[in-house]
C-alpha positions in Angstrom: -17.8 -11.5 -4.6 -14.8 -13.9 -4.3 -11.9 -11.7 -4.1 -8.0 -12.2 -4.2 -6.1 -9.6 -2.2 -2.3 -9.9 -2.8 0.0 -8.4 -0.1 -2.6 -9.6 2.6 0.1 -9.5 5.3 1.3 -6.1 4.5 0.2 -2.9 6.0 -2.4 -1.7 3.4 -3.3 -5.3 2.6 -4.1 -6.4 6.1 -6.5 -3.5 6.6 -8.1 -3.9 3.2 -8.7 -7.7 4.0 -10.5 -6.9 7.1 -12.7 -4.4 5.4 -13.8 -6.8 2.7 -14.1 -9.7 5.3 -16.7 -7.6 7.2 -18.5 -6.9 4.2 -19.3 -10.6 3.7 -17.2 -11.2 0.6 -15.3 -14.4 0.2 -11.6 -13.5 0.5 -8.4 -15.2 -0.3 -5.3 -13.4 0.9 -1.9 -14.0 -0.6 1.5 -13.0 0.5 5.1 -14.4 0.5 5.8 -13.0 3.9 9.3 -11.9 2.8 11.9 -10.2 5.3 12.2 -6.7 3.8 11.1 -5.8 7.4 10.4 -7.8 10.5 8.2 -10.8 9.7 6.7 -11.0 13.2 4.6 -8.0 12.4 3.3 -9.6 9.3 2.5 -12.9 11.2 0.8 -10.7 13.9 -1.3 -9.1 11.2 -2.3 -12.5 9.9 -3.2 -13.7 13.3 -5.5 -10.7 13.8 -7.3 -12.0 10.8 -7.5 -15.7 12.4 -4.5 -17.2 10.4 -2.2 -19.0 12.9 1.4 -19.1 12.1 1.6 -22.9 12.7 -0.9 -23.4 9.8 1.0 -21.4 7.2 3.0 -23.2 4.6 4.0 -22.4 1.1 1.4 -22.7 -1.5 -1.1 -24.2 1.1 -4.5 -22.7 1.9 -4.8 -21.8 5.6 -8.5 -21.2 6.9 -9.2 -18.3 9.3 -10.2 -19.3 12.9 -12.1 -16.1 13.1 -13.8 -15.5 9.8 -15.4 -18.3 7.9 -15.2 -16.3 4.6 -11.4 -15.8 4.8 -8.6 -18.1 3.7 -4.8 -17.2 3.2 -2.1 -18.6 1.0 1.7 -18.0 1.3 2.6 -17.6 -2.2 5.0 -15.4 -4.4 3.5 -13.4 -7.2 6.8 -14.2 -9.0 5.7 -17.9 -9.0 3.8 -17.9 -12.2 2.9 -21.6 -12.2 1.2 -21.6 -8.8 -0.3 -18.1 -9.3 -2.0 -19.6 -12.5 -3.2 -22.8 -10.6 -4.8 -20.5 -7.8 -6.6 -18.4 -10.5 -7.7 -21.6 -12.3 -9.0 -23.1 -9.1 -10.6 -20.3 -7.4 -12.3 -18.3 -10.3 -12.0 -14.8 -8.8 -14.6 -12.1 -9.6 -12.0 -9.3 -8.6 -8.3 -8.9 -7.8 -6.9 -6.3 -5.4 -3.3 -6.5 -6.1 -1.3 -4.8 -3.3 1.7 -7.1 -3.3 4.9 -5.3 -4.2 8.6 -4.7 -3.2 8.1 -1.5 -1.5 10.5 1.3 -0.4 12.2 4.1 -2.4 15.6 3.8 -0.6 15.8 0.2 -0.6 15.7 0.1 -4.5 19.2 1.7 -4.3 20.6 -1.3 -2.5 18.6 -4.2 -4.1 17.2 -3.1 -7.5 16.8 -6.8 -8.7 13.9 -7.5 -6.2 11.9 -4.6 -7.7 12.1 -6.0 -11.1 11.3 -9.5 -9.9 8.2 -8.5 -7.6 6.9 -5.2 -9.3 7.5 -6.0 -12.9 7.6 -9.9 -13.3 5.0 -10.4 -10.5 2.6 -7.8 -11.8 2.8 -9.6 -15.3 2.1 -12.8 -13.7 -1.2 -11.2 -12.1 -2.2 -9.6 -15.5 -1.7 -12.9 -17.3 -3.7 -14.8 -14.7 -6.4 -12.3 -15.0 -6.4 -12.7 -19.0 -6.3 -16.5 -18.8 -9.0 -17.1 -16.3 -11.4 -14.2 -17.3 -11.0 -12.1 -14.3 -12.3 -8.7 -15.7 -11.6 -6.4 -12.7 -8.2 -5.6 -11.3 -7.4 -3.0 -8.9 -3.6 -2.6 -8.3 -1.3 -0.4 -6.1 0.5 2.4 -7.9 2.2 5.2 -6.0 2.5 9.0 -5.7 6.2 8.5 -6.5 5.4 8.4 -10.2 5.1 12.1 -10.2 8.8 12.6 -9.6 10.0 15.9 -8.4 6.8 18.0 -9.1 6.1 20.1 -6.1 2.6 21.3 -6.8 -1.0 19.8 -6.4 -0.7 16.5 -8.1 -3.3 15.6 -10.7 -3.8 12.4 -12.5 -3.4 14.4 -15.6 0.1 15.6 -14.7 3.0 14.1 -16.5 4.6 11.0 -14.9 7.5 10.2 -17.2 10.4 11.3 -15.0 10.6 8.8 -12.1 13.5 9.5 -9.8 13.8 6.1 -8.3 13.7 2.5 -9.6 10.7 1.9 -7.3 8.8 4.8 -9.1 9.8 3.5 -12.4 8.4 0.1 -11.6 5.1 1.6 -10.5 4.8 3.7 -13.7 5.6 0.4 -15.6 2.7 -1.3 -14.0 0.3 1.6 -15.1 1.5 1.1 -18.8 1.2 -2.6 -18.6 -2.3 -2.4 -17.2 -3.3 0.0 -20.0 -2.0 -2.6 -22.6 -4.0 -5.4 -21.1 -7.1 -3.2 -20.7 -6.8 -2.4 -24.4 -6.0 -5.7 -25.8 -8.1 -8.1 -23.5 -10.8 -5.8 -22.2 -9.8 -6.1 -18.6 -11.0 -3.2 -16.4 -7.9 -2.0 -14.5 -7.8 0.7 -11.9 -4.4 2.0 -10.7 -4.4 3.5 -7.2 -1.7 6.1 -6.6 -1.4 6.0 -2.8 -0.1 8.9 -1.0 2.0 8.6 2.3 0.0 6.1 4.2 0.3 5.9 8.0 -1.6 4.5 10.9 -1.8 1.4 13.2 0.0 -1.8 12.0 2.1 0.4 9.7 5.5 -0.3 8.1 8.6 -0.1 10.2 10.6 1.3 7.3 8.4 4.3 7.0 9.0 7.8 8.8 5.9 7.8 11.0 6.9 4.5 12.5 10.6 5.1 12.7 10.0 8.6 14.3 7.5 7.2 16.9 10.0 4.4 17.9 12.8 6.8 18.2 11.1 9.5 20.2 9.7 7.0 22.6 13.2 5.3 23.1 15.1 8.6 23.3 16.9 7.7 20.1 17.9 10.3 17.5 16.0 10.8 14.3 17.4 11.6 10.9 15.5 14.4 9.2 16.3 14.5 5.5 16.6 17.6 3.4 17.0 19.5 6.6 13.3 19.1 7.3 12.1 20.9 4.2 9.8 18.0 3.1 6.1 18.0 2.6 3.9 14.9 2.5 0.2 14.2 1.9 0.1 12.1 5.0 -3.1 9.9 4.5 -4.6 7.7 7.4 -5.0 4.0 6.5 -8.7 3.9 7.0 -9.1 6.6 4.5 -7.0 4.6 2.0 -9.1 1.5 2.5 -12.3 3.5 2.1 -11.0 4.7 -1.1 -10.2 1.2 -2.4 -13.6 0.0 -1.4 -15.6 2.8 -2.9 -13.8 2.4 -6.1 -14.5 -1.4 -6.2 -18.1 -0.8 -5.9 -18.3 2.0 -8.5 -19.6 1.3 -12.0 -16.7 3.0 -13.9 -17.3 3.5 -17.6 -13.8 3.4 -18.8 -11.7 0.1 -19.0 -8.5 1.8 -17.9 -8.5 4.2 -14.8 -6.1 6.0 -12.6 -6.9 7.6 -9.2 -5.0 9.4 -6.5 -6.0 8.4 -3.1 -4.7 11.0 -0.6 -5.8 13.5 2.0 -5.9 16.3 -0.4 -3.6 18.3 1.8 0.0 18.6 2.4 1.8 18.7 5.8 5.4 19.9 6.6 7.6 17.1 7.9 8.7 19.0 10.9 5.1 19.8 11.7 4.3 16.0 11.6 7.2 15.4 14.0 5.6 18.1 16.4 2.3 16.2 16.3 4.1 13.1 17.4 6.1 14.8 20.0 2.7 16.3 21.4 1.2 12.9 21.5 4.2 11.2 23.1 5.1 14.1 25.4 8.7 14.2 24.5 10.7 16.3 22.2 12.6 14.5 19.2 16.4 14.7 19.2 16.6 15.7 15.4 19.6 15.2 13.3 19.3 17.3 10.1 20.6 15.6 6.9 20.8 16.3 3.2 18.2 14.9 0.9 18.7 11.2 -0.1 18.9 9.9 -3.7 15.3 9.1 -4.9 13.6 11.4 -2.3 10.8 13.5 -3.4 10.5 16.8 -1.6 6.8 17.3 -1.8 3.5 15.2 -2.4 0.1 16.7 -2.6 -2.8 14.6 -4.0 -5.4 16.2 -6.1 -8.4 13.7 -5.5 -11.2 15.5 -7.4 -11.5 12.5 -10.0 -11.9 10.0 -7.2 -14.6 12.2 -5.5 -16.4 12.6 -8.6 -16.6 9.0 -9.3 -17.2 7.7 -5.9 -17.9 10.5 -3.5 -14.8 9.9 -1.6 -13.4 12.3 1.2 -10.7 11.6 3.6 -12.0 12.0 7.1 -9.2 11.7 9.4 -7.2 14.7 10.5 -3.4 14.5 11.3 -4.3 14.9 14.9 -6.7 12.1 15.1 -4.5 9.9 12.8 -1.4 10.5 14.9 -3.3 9.7 18.2 -4.5 6.4 16.8 -1.1 5.5 15.5 0.4 6.2 18.9 -2.3 4.3 20.8 -1.9 1.3 18.6 2.1 1.5 19.0 2.0 1.7 22.8 -0.4 -1.2 22.9 1.4 -3.4 20.5 4.9 -2.7 21.8 3.7 -2.6 25.5 4.6 1.0 26.6 
């Protein structure tokens, strides 16, 4: 297949690109390489896929020096004119849309960026799929759509009470996708990711922040006094879920799935795993919960398992070890 993967310089996008390249598909990756976090990490992810920084220019195709079936284009999904031209030229069989303005807390500071990227940008992708007859779209949603629910989270649970603008934009994506599926016969599959961690991870997320702080003897802020739970899901399990879904013959035009570890871990226990792996104790500063934070996430993945046979395979112990091994190698510890 010829596949467009947006957000290709991002954490999940990078690993997804590698998986589909190795399966022999023709891949075009797209990313605007914004500075929400350190762009050097994004350029290094691209370099790991054979895309040299010196060959990257806006709206120009760069060819991988490692993989003959991979090309990359620096492009914003808000750029409707050039997104449309890309679809018209390439005639994709499948779109895996992972580009978005990420981060719950950042949405309190810069809400406009979420509307532009997550609403306008997603609309541009939907429109391009409609106009150029791409009938298969996978897109990133989020566990944040469940709001403050603290139980095992099923795709049938209510998602009409988001507590952050980020979550509201992700719920909006699901509703927009539903209307395009109904009106234009596009098969859309929303992927509600649960807390993703692992090598090449995002520097704004707790696993990365805590690892950096413990290694460098810096204090870490532990919100809600540590009374938080997350369904930490290793990146390889997330990518396997994406891959299995894209290969499945789903009967419905509109689909939503949870992709998680189907287990919940106390935040303080996760920190202990990091401490054990690093061999140092964290200097924890207990803080009140921040606006927009969800106390607990816990994915019910039975629908995904029923449709694809998916099971997460990576334990917290193994996942933390792989994260720390990569971190120490990348940052030369």
